[in-house]
C-alpha positions, 0 to 999 in steps of 0.5 A, spaced: 120 908 276 114 904 276 108 907 278 102 903 281 095 905 282 092 902 288 084 902 287 081 897 293 074 901 293 068 896 294 073 890 295 070 890 303 076 886 305 080 887 311 087 888 310 092 883 312 099 886 315 102 884 308 097 888 304 098 894 308 105 894 307 104 893 300 100 899 300 104 903 304 110 901 300 107 904 293 109 911 295 107 914 288 101 911 288 094 915 288 090 910 293 083 909 293 081 906 299 074 908 300 069 903 303 075 898 305 075 896 312 081 896 316 082 894 324 082 900 328 089 899 330 097 902 331 098 899 324 094 904 320 096 910 324 101 912 318 095 912 314 091 917 319 097 921 318 098 921 311 090 923 311 092 929 316 098 931 311 094 930 304 099 925 302 096 920 296 090 925 296 087 921 302 084 927 305 079 927 299 077 920 301 072 917 307 076 912 310 074 908 316 076 903 320 073 897 325 073 899 332 074 894 337 066 893 338 065 892 331 062 899 329 065 903 324 069 909 326 072 915 321 079 914 321 080 921 322 077 920 329 081 914 331 085 915 338 090 910 339 095 911 345 102 910 345 102 910 337 106 915 334 112 917 329 119 916 333 123 922 335 130 922 334 136 926 336 144 926 335 150 928 339 153 932 333 149 936 328 156 937 325 162 933 326 170 935 325 176 930 326 183 929 323 185 924 319 187 918 322 183 920 329 177 915 331 170 918 333 164 916 336 157 919 334 151 917 338 143 917 335 138 916 340 130 914 337 124 914 342 117 913 342 112 908 342 112 903 339 119 903 341 123 904 334 129 900 331 135 905 330 141 904 326 146 908 321 146 908 314 153 909 312 153 906 305 159 909 301 163 910 308 170 909 306 172 909 314 172 902 318 166 903 322 162 899 328 155 900 330 153 898 338 147 899 341 149 902 348 142 904 351 135 900 351 130 903 355 123 902 355 122 908 350 129 910 348 133 906 343 140 909 343 145 906 338 153 908 337 157 909 330 164 909 332 169 911 326 176 908 326 182 911 323 178 916 319 180 917 312 180 924 308 176 920 303 170 921 307 171 929 308 164 931 306 160 925 308 153 925 311 152 920 316 144 919 316 141 916 322 134 912 322 128 911 327 123 907 325 117 903 327 110 901 325 108 908 324 113 911 320 120 913 319 124 919 322 132 921 320 137 925 322 144 927 319 151 929 321 156 932 316 163 929 317 169 934 316 175 931 315 182 935 316 188 933 313 195 935 311 196 937 304 198 932 298 200 934 291 196 930 287 200 931 280 205 936 278 206 935 270 212 938 266 211 944 262 206 943 256 205 949 251 198 951 251 196 958 249 202 959 254 206 954 257 203 951 263 206 947 269 199 944 271 198 942 278 192 938 283 193 939 290 188 937 296 188 938 303 183 941 308 183 947 310 185 948 303 193 949 303 196 956 301 201 955 295 208 957 294 213 957 289 221 956 288 225 956 282 231 953 283 231 953 291 229 960 291 222 964 292 219 965 285 216 972 284 210 973 279 211 977 273 208 979 266 212 973 264 211 968 270 204 968 274 199 962 277 192 961 276 188 956 279 181 955 282 179 952 288 173 947 289 172 945 296 178 941 298 181 941 291 186 946 288 187 945 281 191 950 276 197 952 272 204 956 273 204 960 266 210 962 262 209 967 257 214 966 252 219 963 257 227 963 255 232 959 257 233 964 263 227 960 266 229 953 265 230 949 272 227 946 278 220 949 279 218 947 286 210 947 289 210 948 296 203 946 299 201 949 306 196 948 312 196 948 319 197 940 319 202 940 315 207 941 308 207 938 302 212 939 296 214 936 289 219 939 284 219 938 277 224 940 272 222 945 267 226 946 260 224 951 255 230 953 251 237 951 250 242 956 251 244 960 245 251 960 247 252 954 252 258 955 257 258 963 255 257 968 261 251 972 261 
């Protein structure tokens, strides 16, 4: 990122609105604004706030503005009524929905000057619409409607911003999407340190996992056991076999279950040929 040094010392010019905006947007700059003359107005309230907060070292500079009568006024003494940062609130701090459902979230921005309000949803996969539902004297409200919410948006952060000439405020909503389990993949046995039937399962809430061997519940033992790790909504691991024999051949079914449903998938595992095909064991 390019860092711009803004040095306006001794320029003795009144900064036009576009120049103020240029200075304001150089967020990483060390501003030298001493002996520059700004009109005392709401347009430079942001500069006064930055001086109070020590942003860009403005607190170490003697800044003045020109009042309506033409006199110089220290910036920290400027008092402009109805000119402050927007206040913002949202109807939900956390929103939990089921996949396929619709949801409405409201964001309220208030203050004077009346702020512009909008939702930032870049990257959101679900269909969404924005609609201003209220516009009172000092409150600007906007609805965000989510349509047919997809599981791909689980964990997404919805951000609302309210912005006026003084600055910007924001509020966030954490989106949680519950959906039934899905067996993403189930692979044929592969010999690693042990034979592994690798699997990946998704679901929210995270599903419980069970295995069947030829339609019967699989009991773990020294020969067969499950190892997997869970990260958020994804469970990934292996059904492991330590020196399996032909007795372990057959169909292996993975069953994933959570309160919203059940998913299963079957794979055939072949480890060894029978030593005496057709004989009774």
